[in-house]
VEXMARDO-459993 format. One record per residue (C-alpha): residue in three letters; residue number from 1; y, x, z. Coordinates in steps of 0.02 Angstrom, whole numbers, m for minus. Each point is the difference from the previous one (the first is absolute). Example, Ala and Ser with C-alpha at 12.3 -4.5 7.8 and 13.67 -1.06 7.14 Angstrom:
BEGIN
<node><resn>ALA</resn><resi>1</resi><y>m225</y><x>615</x><z>390</z></node>
<node><resn>SER</resn><resi>2</resi><y>172</y><x>69</x><z>m33</z></node>
***
This chain:
BEGIN
<node><resn>MET</resn><resi>1</resi><y>m2389</y><x>m964</x><z>m2050</z></node>
<node><resn>ASP</resn><resi>2</resi><y>162</y><x>11</x><z>99</z></node>
<node><resn>THR</resn><resi>3</resi><y>1</y><x>158</x><z>107</z></node>
<node><resn>SER</resn><resi>4</resi><y>188</y><x>5</x><z>30</z></node>
<node><resn>ARG</resn><resi>5</resi><y>m18</y><x>m95</x><z>164</z></node>
<node><resn>GLN</resn><resi>6</resi><y>m144</y><x>103</x><z>66</z></node>
<node><resn>VAL</resn><resi>7</resi><y>90</y><x>168</x><z>m11</z></node>
<node><resn>PRO</resn><resi>8</resi><y>148</y><x>m41</x><z>117</z></node>
<node><resn>GLU</resn><resi>9</resi><y>m119</y><x>m73</x><z>129</z></node>
<node><resn>ALA</resn><resi>10</resi><y>m109</y><x>155</x><z>m5</z></node>
<node><resn>ILE</resn><resi>11</resi><y>152</y><x>115</x><z>17</z></node>
<node><resn>ALA</resn><resi>12</resi><y>68</y><x>m103</x><z>146</z></node>
<node><resn>ALA</resn><resi>13</resi><y>m167</y><x>5</x><z>90</z></node>
<node><resn>LYS</resn><resi>14</resi><y>m12</y><x>188</x><z>m26</z></node>
<node><resn>ASN</resn><resi>15</resi><y>178</y><x>28</x><z>68</z></node>
<node><resn>GLU</resn><resi>16</resi><y>m35</y><x>m105</x><z>154</z></node>
<node><resn>SER</resn><resi>17</resi><y>m156</y><x>98</x><z>44</z></node>
<node><resn>ALA</resn><resi>18</resi><y>91</y><x>166</x><z>m29</z></node>
<node><resn>ASN</resn><resi>19</resi><y>145</y><x>m52</x><z>114</z></node>
<node><resn>ALA</resn><resi>20</resi><y>m120</y><x>m54</x><z>137</z></node>
<node><resn>ALA</resn><resi>21</resi><y>m90</y><x>167</x><z>m8</z></node>
<node><resn>GLN</resn><resi>22</resi><y>163</y><x>100</x><z>10</z></node>
<node><resn>ARG</resn><resi>23</resi><y>72</y><x>m94</x><z>148</z></node>
<node><resn>GLN</resn><resi>24</resi><y>m16</y><x>98</x><z>161</z></node>
<node><resn>HIS</resn><resi>25</resi><y>14</y><x>m70</x><z>173</z></node>
<node><resn>ARG</resn><resi>26</resi><y>75</y><x>131</x><z>114</z></node>
<node><resn>SER</resn><resi>27</resi><y>m16</y><x>m1</x><z>187</z></node>
<node><resn>ILE</resn><resi>28</resi><y>154</y><x>m19</x><z>108</z></node>
<node><resn>ALA</resn><resi>29</resi><y>m23</y><x>178</x><z>63</z></node>
<node><resn>GLU</resn><resi>30</resi><y>m2</y><x>65</x><z>m179</z></node>
<node><resn>LYS</resn><resi>31</resi><y>157</y><x>m100</x><z>m45</z></node>
<node><resn>ARG</resn><resi>32</resi><y>88</y><x>69</x><z>154</z></node>
<node><resn>ARG</resn><resi>33</resi><y>m52</y><x>177</x><z>m45</z></node>
<node><resn>ILE</resn><resi>34</resi><y>67</y><x>m20</x><z>m179</z></node>
<node><resn>VAL</resn><resi>35</resi><y>163</y><x>m74</x><z>64</z></node>
<node><resn>GLU</resn><resi>36</resi><y>23</y><x>137</x><z>129</z></node>
<node><resn>GLU</resn><resi>37</resi><y>m17</y><x>129</x><z>m139</z></node>
<node><resn>THR</resn><resi>38</resi><y>151</y><x>m78</x><z>m85</z></node>
<node><resn>PHE</resn><resi>39</resi><y>110</y><x>32</x><z>152</z></node>
<node><resn>ILE</resn><resi>40</resi><y>m20</y><x>189</x><z>m13</z></node>
<node><resn>GLU</resn><resi>41</resi><y>164</y><x>79</x><z>m54</z></node>
<node><resn>GLY</resn><resi>42</resi><y>6</y><x>25</x><z>m189</z></node>
<node><resn>ALA</resn><resi>43</resi><y>m151</y><x>m111</x><z>m33</z></node>
<node><resn>SER</resn><resi>44</resi><y>m2</y><x>m109</x><z>m156</z></node>
<node><resn>VAL</resn><resi>45</resi><y>m73</y><x>m173</x><z>24</z></node>
<node><resn>ALA</resn><resi>46</resi><y>m50</y><x>m7</x><z>m184</z></node>
<node><resn>ARG</resn><resi>47</resi><y>m94</y><x>166</x><z>9</z></node>
<node><resn>ILE</resn><resi>48</resi><y>m89</y><x>m47</x><z>162</z></node>
<node><resn>ALA</resn><resi>49</resi><y>m47</y><x>m169</x><z>m73</z></node>
<node><resn>ARG</resn><resi>50</resi><y>m70</y><x>82</x><z>m157</z></node>
<node><resn>ALA</resn><resi>51</resi><y>m98</y><x>127</x><z>103</z></node>
<node><resn>HIS</resn><resi>52</resi><y>m85</y><x>m143</x><z>93</z></node>
<node><resn>GLY</resn><resi>53</resi><y>m22</y><x>m112</x><z>m152</z></node>
<node><resn>VAL</resn><resi>54</resi><y>121</y><x>m132</x><z>63</z></node>
<node><resn>ASN</resn><resi>55</resi><y>148</y><x>m82</x><z>m86</z></node>
<node><resn>ALA</resn><resi>56</resi><y>165</y><x>65</x><z>70</z></node>
<node><resn>ASN</resn><resi>57</resi><y>63</y><x>m179</x><z>26</z></node>
<node><resn>GLN</resn><resi>58</resi><y>m151</y><x>m32</x><z>111</z></node>
<node><resn>VAL</resn><resi>59</resi><y>42</y><x>154</x><z>105</z></node>
<node><resn>PHE</resn><resi>60</resi><y>180</y><x>m60</x><z>18</z></node>
<node><resn>GLY</resn><resi>61</resi><y>m68</y><x>m168</x><z>61</z></node>
<node><resn>TRP</resn><resi>62</resi><y>m109</y><x>89</x><z>128</z></node>
<node><resn>ARG</resn><resi>63</resi><y>152</y><x>101</x><z>56</z></node>
<node><resn>ARG</resn><resi>64</resi><y>97</y><x>m161</x><z>35</z></node>
<node><resn>LEU</resn><resi>65</resi><y>m146</y><x>m66</x><z>102</z></node>
<node><resn>TYR</resn><resi>66</resi><y>m16</y><x>166</x><z>91</z></node>
<node><resn>LEU</resn><resi>67</resi><y>185</y><x>7</x><z>44</z></node>
<node><resn>SER</resn><resi>68</resi><y>m3</y><x>m178</x><z>64</z></node>
<node><resn>GLY</resn><resi>69</resi><y>m152</y><x>39</x><z>108</z></node>
<node><resn>ARG</resn><resi>70</resi><y>m118</y><x>m114</x><z>m95</z></node>
<node><resn>LEU</resn><resi>71</resi><y>m116</y><x>128</x><z>m80</z></node>
<node><resn>GLY</resn><resi>72</resi><y>m140</y><x>11</x><z>125</z></node>
<node><resn>GLU</resn><resi>73</resi><y>6</y><x>9</x><z>187</z></node>
<node><resn>GLN</resn><resi>74</resi><y>140</y><x>98</x><z>78</z></node>
<node><resn>LYS</resn><resi>75</resi><y>38</y><x>35</x><z>180</z></node>
<node><resn>PRO</resn><resi>76</resi><y>137</y><x>m116</x><z>60</z></node>
<node><resn>THR</resn><resi>77</resi><y>166</y><x>87</x><z>m9</z></node>
<node><resn>MET</resn><resi>78</resi><y>148</y><x>m32</x><z>110</z></node>
<node><resn>LYS</resn><resi>79</resi><y>143</y><x>m88</x><z>m88</z></node>
<node><resn>LEU</resn><resi>80</resi><y>176</y><x>44</x><z>50</z></node>
<node><resn>LEU</resn><resi>81</resi><y>126</y><x>m139</x><z>15</z></node>
<node><resn>PRO</resn><resi>82</resi><y>187</y><x>24</x><z>m25</z></node>
<node><resn>VAL</resn><resi>83</resi><y>99</y><x>2</x><z>162</z></node>
<node><resn>ARG</resn><resi>84</resi><y>186</y><x>m25</x><z>29</z></node>
<node><resn>VAL</resn><resi>85</resi><y>73</y><x>39</x><z>170</z></node>
<node><resn>SER</resn><resi>86</resi><y>150</y><x>m107</x><z>43</z></node>
<node><resn>GLU</resn><resi>87</resi><y>40</y><x>65</x><z>175</z></node>
<node><resn>SER</resn><resi>88</resi><y>m51</y><x>154</x><z>96</z></node>
<node><resn>LEU</resn><resi>89</resi><y>m17</y><x>25</x><z>186</z></node>
<node><resn>SER</resn><resi>90</resi><y>97</y><x>138</x><z>85</z></node>
<node><resn>PRO</resn><resi>91</resi><y>m107</y><x>150</x><z>51</z></node>
<node><resn>ASP</resn><resi>92</resi><y>80</y><x>m3</x><z>174</z></node>
<node><resn>THR</resn><resi>93</resi><y>m71</y><x>m138</x><z>107</z></node>
<node><resn>THR</resn><resi>94</resi><y>133</y><x>m75</x><z>111</z></node>
<node><resn>HIS</resn><resi>95</resi><y>m14</y><x>m138</x><z>128</z></node>
<node><resn>ALA</resn><resi>96</resi><y>122</y><x>m140</x><z>35</z></node>
<node><resn>SER</resn><resi>97</resi><y>65</y><x>99</x><z>149</z></node>
<node><resn>GLY</resn><resi>98</resi><y>49</y><x>142</x><z>m117</z></node>
<node><resn>GLU</resn><resi>99</resi><y>m125</y><x>129</x><z>63</z></node>
<node><resn>VAL</resn><resi>100</resi><y>m104</y><x>97</x><z>m124</z></node>
<node><resn>SER</resn><resi>101</resi><y>m189</y><x>m4</x><z>19</z></node>
<node><resn>THR</resn><resi>102</resi><y>m83</y><x>157</x><z>62</z></node>
<node><resn>SER</resn><resi>103</resi><y>m129</y><x>87</x><z>m108</z></node>
<node><resn>ILE</resn><resi>104</resi><y>m143</y><x>m71</x><z>103</z></node>
<node><resn>GLU</resn><resi>105</resi><y>64</y><x>m178</x><z>m17</z></node>
<node><resn>ALA</resn><resi>106</resi><y>38</y><x>24</x><z>m184</z></node>
<node><resn>ALA</resn><resi>107</resi><y>m180</y><x>54</x><z>m31</z></node>
<node><resn>LYS</resn><resi>108</resi><y>m64</y><x>m170</x><z>56</z></node>
<node><resn>PRO</resn><resi>109</resi><y>m7</y><x>m126</x><z>m142</z></node>
<node><resn>LYS</resn><resi>110</resi><y>118</y><x>m143</x><z>35</z></node>
<node><resn>PRO</resn><resi>111</resi><y>m7</y><x>m167</x><z>m90</z></node>
<node><resn>VAL</resn><resi>112</resi><y>139</y><x>m11</x><z>m126</z></node>
<node><resn>SER</resn><resi>113</resi><y>64</y><x>m167</x><z>m53</z></node>
<node><resn>GLY</resn><resi>114</resi><y>48</y><x>m12</x><z>m181</z></node>
<node><resn>THR</resn><resi>115</resi><y>m44</y><x>m82</x><z>m163</z></node>
<node><resn>ILE</resn><resi>116</resi><y>m112</y><x>57</x><z>m141</z></node>
<node><resn>HIS</resn><resi>117</resi><y>23</y><x>m94</x><z>m163</z></node>
<node><resn>ILE</resn><resi>118</resi><y>m123</y><x>39</x><z>m140</z></node>
<node><resn>LYS</resn><resi>119</resi><y>22</y><x>m71</x><z>m175</z></node>
<node><resn>LEU</resn><resi>120</resi><y>m147</y><x>6</x><z>m119</z></node>
<node><resn>GLN</resn><resi>121</resi><y>m23</y><x>m86</x><z>m166</z></node>
<node><resn>GLN</resn><resi>122</resi><y>m119</y><x>m129</x><z>72</z></node>
<node><resn>ALA</resn><resi>123</resi><y>65</y><x>m15</x><z>179</z></node>
<node><resn>GLN</resn><resi>124</resi><y>137</y><x>37</x><z>126</z></node>
<node><resn>VAL</resn><resi>125</resi><y>m38</y><x>54</x><z>178</z></node>
<node><resn>ARG</resn><resi>126</resi><y>122</y><x>1</x><z>145</z></node>
<node><resn>ILE</resn><resi>127</resi><y>m52</y><x>79</x><z>164</z></node>
<node><resn>GLU</resn><resi>128</resi><y>117</y><x>m20</x><z>148</z></node>
<node><resn>GLY</resn><resi>129</resi><y>m11</y><x>94</x><z>164</z></node>
<node><resn>ALA</resn><resi>130</resi><y>m121</y><x>140</x><z>38</z></node>
<node><resn>ALA</resn><resi>131</resi><y>m130</y><x>18</x><z>m138</z></node>
<node><resn>ASP</resn><resi>132</resi><y>m172</y><x>72</x><z>29</z></node>
<node><resn>PRO</resn><resi>133</resi><y>m21</y><x>135</x><z>m134</z></node>
<node><resn>GLU</resn><resi>134</resi><y>m185</y><x>m40</x><z>m24</z></node>
<node><resn>VAL</resn><resi>135</resi><y>36</y><x>m184</x><z>m31</z></node>
<node><resn>VAL</resn><resi>136</resi><y>138</y><x>44</x><z>m125</z></node>
<node><resn>ARG</resn><resi>137</resi><y>m119</y><x>120</x><z>m91</z></node>
<node><resn>VAL</resn><resi>138</resi><y>m136</y><x>m133</x><z>m15</z></node>
<node><resn>LEU</resn><resi>139</resi><y>127</y><x>m128</x><z>m58</z></node>
<node><resn>LEU</resn><resi>140</resi><y>68</y><x>115</x><z>m135</z></node>
<node><resn>GLU</resn><resi>141</resi><y>m175</y><x>45</x><z>m60</z></node>
<node><resn>CYS</resn><resi>142</resi><y>m43</y><x>m184</x><z>m17</z></node>
<node><resn>LEU</resn><resi>143</resi><y>160</y><x>m38</x><z>m95</z></node>
<node><resn>ALA</resn><resi>144</resi><y>m16</y><x>151</x><z>m116</z></node>
<node><resn>ARG</resn><resi>145</resi><y>m166</y><x>m65</x><z>m72</z></node>
***
């Protein structure tokens, strides 16, 4: 009777059932809580992982997801875009006749003609003339996605 083939199959079946029993499925909230513990000053990822029965490499993977905003739902955050100013307007408002605006006239918003040129990785935007700030904000939000 040849039992040499039966033993490896029995061991393999036993290992598979043991691995399935040990595997834990953690909720997103629990993953976030574990990851947030690792950001405390002086915390050791390996120690925190051991304390929760998780492999440290898995916690590092969760950290990458957390930092990229892909570990659970997060409130949308505002992204800042780099800005370069090429020209500045003088603080004194002067007219073509040479007279300086009074404080009452200066308080009124006046349309300013100019050019806004925005370069992103996926697009370039050029706005000429007076730009509505709300329209520019919506445009930048759409392009930043």
